[in-house]
N, C-alpha and C positions, 0 to 999 in steps of 0.2 A: 504494500500500500504506500502511496506517495503523500507525505504530509509536509515536506520541506518547502521553504519559500521559493526554491528554484524550480519546482516541479512543473507548474503550469506553463511557463515559457518553454521549458524543455519539451513537453508534450506537444505544444503548438508547433514548435520548430520541427519536431520529428514528423509531424503530419503534413507539413508544408511541402508543396511540390518543388523539385529541384530542376531548374531549367537546364536542358542540355540540347542545344540546337545544332543541326547539321549545316555547317557553313560552307562545305564543299563535299562532294561525294566521299563518304567514308570518314569525314573529318568533323569532329564535334567540339563545341566550346560552351562553357558556362561562364556567364558574366557575374562577378562578385559585386557586392555593394561598394560604393565609393564612400567609405567611412572608416572609422577606427574599429579594431576588434573589440567586441563587447559580448556580454553574456547573452544579450537579446539576439545578436546575429550569429552566435556560435562561431565567430571568427571567419565568417563567410565573406571575405572582402577581396579575395584574389580571383583572377580569371583562371579557369582550369580547362583541360582539354583531353581528347582521346582521338587516336588514329587507328582505323580498322583496316587491316590487310586481309589477304585471302586466307591466311592461316591463323593469325593472332592479332592482338591489340596492344598498343602502347598508350599509357596514361601519362599526361603531363601535369604534374603537381596534383595535390590531393585535398587541399583546403586547410582551414584553421582549427579543426577539432575532429575528434573521432566521429562525432555525430554527422558532421558535414561529409567526411570521407565515406561513411556508410550510405549517406543519401546519394552521393556521387556514384558509388558502386551500383546501387539499386537502379538509378536512372540509366546507367550505362548498360546494365543487363536487359533493360527494356529495348535497347537499340540493337544489341548483338549478344549472342551466347558464345561467341568465339573466345578462346582462352586468353586471359591477360598475361602477356609474357614479360612486359617491361613497365616499370613505373619510373619515369624520368623526373627528377627534382631539379628545377632550374636554379635553385640556390637554397640557403639554409633558413630563411626567415619563417617564423611560425605559421603565418597565413598560407604558406605554400606546402608545408611538410607535416603539420600536426595531424593531418588526416591519413598519414601513411599506414597506420595500424590496420585500417580497414582493408588494405590491399596486401597484407601479409598472407598470401595464399600459396598453395602448392604450385610450383613452376614459375612463380613471379620473381624477376630479378630487379632490384633497385639500382638505378643508374644515376651518376652525378659527376660533377667536376672533380678533378683529382684533389682539390682542397676541401671538398664538402665534408668528408669524415672528420677532418680536423676542426672545421668550423662548428659542426654539430657537437663534437666532444667538448669544445671550449665554451659554447654558448647554450647548448640544449637545456641543461638543467636550470640555468638562469632564466631562460625563456619560460620554462614551465612554471617556475616559482613566481616570476613577476606577473605573468598573464593570469595565473590562478587568482592573484589578488584582485584582478579586474573581472574575471569571468567565472569565478567560483566553480561549481560542479559542472559547468559547461565543458570543462576540460577533463572530466573523468575519462579514464581509459587511454588517454593520450600517451604514447611512448615515442621515444626518439629512435627512428629506424634509419640507419646509415646505409649508403649504397655499397654494393659489393663489386659493381662494374664501374670503373673510374675512367674518365675521359681527360686526357692531358692536352690533346690538340683537337683532332677530329676522329669520330667513330661513326660507322654506318650500321644501323640496325635493319634487319630484313624481316618484315612482317608477312612475307609471302606476296609477291607481286607488288610490293610497296616498300621503298627504302626511306629510312629516316636518317638524315645527316645531323649528327650532334657536333656542336662546336664549343669548346671551352675558351673562355676569354680571360684576358688579364684583369687585374683588380679594377673594377669600375663601380657599378651599383653596389656590389659586394665583392668579397674575395673568392667567390665560387660560382660565378655566373655561367650558365650553360644555355644555349639555344638549340631548338629542334626544328629542322626543315623537312617537311614532307614534299619530296621532289615530284611526286605524282600529281598533286593538286597545286603545288606552288604556294603552300601555306607555311608561314614561319611562326613558330611559337617563341616569342622573344623573352618570356619571363619579365623580370623587372629591369631589363635593359631598355624597356620601353614603357612609359607611362602615358596614358591619355586621360584627360580630365583631372585625375588625381596628380597633385604636384609630384615631380620626381623626388626620390629619396636617395641621398648620397650616404651610403654606409661603407664605402670603400675608398674611392679616390675621385675627386672632382675632375681632375685633369684626365684620369683614366677613363672616366665616364664619357667625357667629351670626345676623346680619341676613339673609344669603342663605338660610340654613336656614329661617328664618321665612317668607320669601317663596316658597321652593320649595313649602311646604305648600299654597299657594294654587293650584298647578297641578292641573288636573283630569285625573287618571289613575287607573287601577285597580291597576296593579302597577308596580314599579320594579326595575330592574337597577342595583345600586350599583356603585361602582368596585371595591370589595373586599368579601369576605365571601360571604354567601348569594347564590346565583345570581339569585334573584328573591324579592320580598317584597311584601306588600300596602301600598298607598299611601293616605294619608300616614303611617300608623302607623309605618312603617319609620324615620321621622325621630326618633322619641321618644328613643332611647338616645343618638344623636349630640348632639341638642340638650341633653340632660341633662349629658353630658360637657363640652361646650363652656361651658355655663352654670356648672358647678361649677368648672372651671378658671379662668374669668374672675373669679368671686366670690372664690376663694382668692387669686388674684394681687392683686386690689384690696385685700384684707385685709392681705396681706403688705406691700404698698407703703405702706399707711396706717401700719403698725407700724414702718416704716423698715428692713425686712429687705433684705439684699443680694439680687441676682438669683440668686446661687448657692444661698443658703439657701431662697429662695422656690421655686426649681425642684425642690428635694428633696421638698417636701411638697405643693405645689399640685396639686390633682386626685387626690391619692392615694386618696381614698375610692372612686374609680372603678376602681382597679386590678383588682379581681376580676371586673369585667364585660367586660374587653377582652383580646384576644390582642395580643402585641407591645407591651404597655404600657410596659415598661421600655426598649424600643428607641426610643420616640418621645415619651413624655410630657415628659421633662425638656427636650427640644428645643422642644416646643410651649410649655412654660412659659417658657423663656428668651425665645423670640420674643414671646410674649404680654406678658411683663414689659416689654420694650423699648417695646412699643406703648402699654401702659396707664400707664406711669409719667409720660407726658406729658399725661394727661387733666387737665382742670381739677378744682377741688375739688367 
């Protein structure tokens, strides 16, 4: 019997439909909420995906809780009964990996950037503890599942008549960013190397993020599923807003450093011209600016 204060929202969330749309033949995407992780949304803020080949299925990210991971699995099973062979984690952040436990199934291999096991080992328990303070029992059952197949440069997965090209990137959004390209449909799953609507988050390197964004533009694809925001967008035009934000933030920080401003003062104003273009700007921009300041102040003249 359920008597706790968390039970009613949990039951409502369990019963809610999980949207999984076919954005190209055999390619599915789920659009997360553009918000912070909360008990009410069960961490369901990231975009997730699945690619179905002739023989098997690859899942791209699993959501921000075991509840969401299970909802994703159930929705996917309504689309196909083919065996899930791979779960691809695009990086280590909780909203993308806390649902992994739902996919610990016979024959499933977890795949990630070569740095992902280290990132999960260093941060996983901290993420669980800190988000439990926010989300309570919405995180019940969440376990940290590390990949056993690691990508250091590029790797190709064969799903049967369908190849998925995985590419590991240098430190940018995070230290363990991985993209997945379905060559058959021309669909790129960019993880958090691409944000739409949701302001970009810099948890790795501001300069690295800018450089990787430029390099991403060279990938031949027709459409992209970003880590956050719109479910799918045309490629490479989808990069325009993110590159503009990162460039503005970098330019403002360099100007502030040149004027001798403190990091606190610089973080107040850097990138502020972009505020009206992004959701959650005030939740993340000052943090981005602070991290960027620490990186840029060591640049040469």
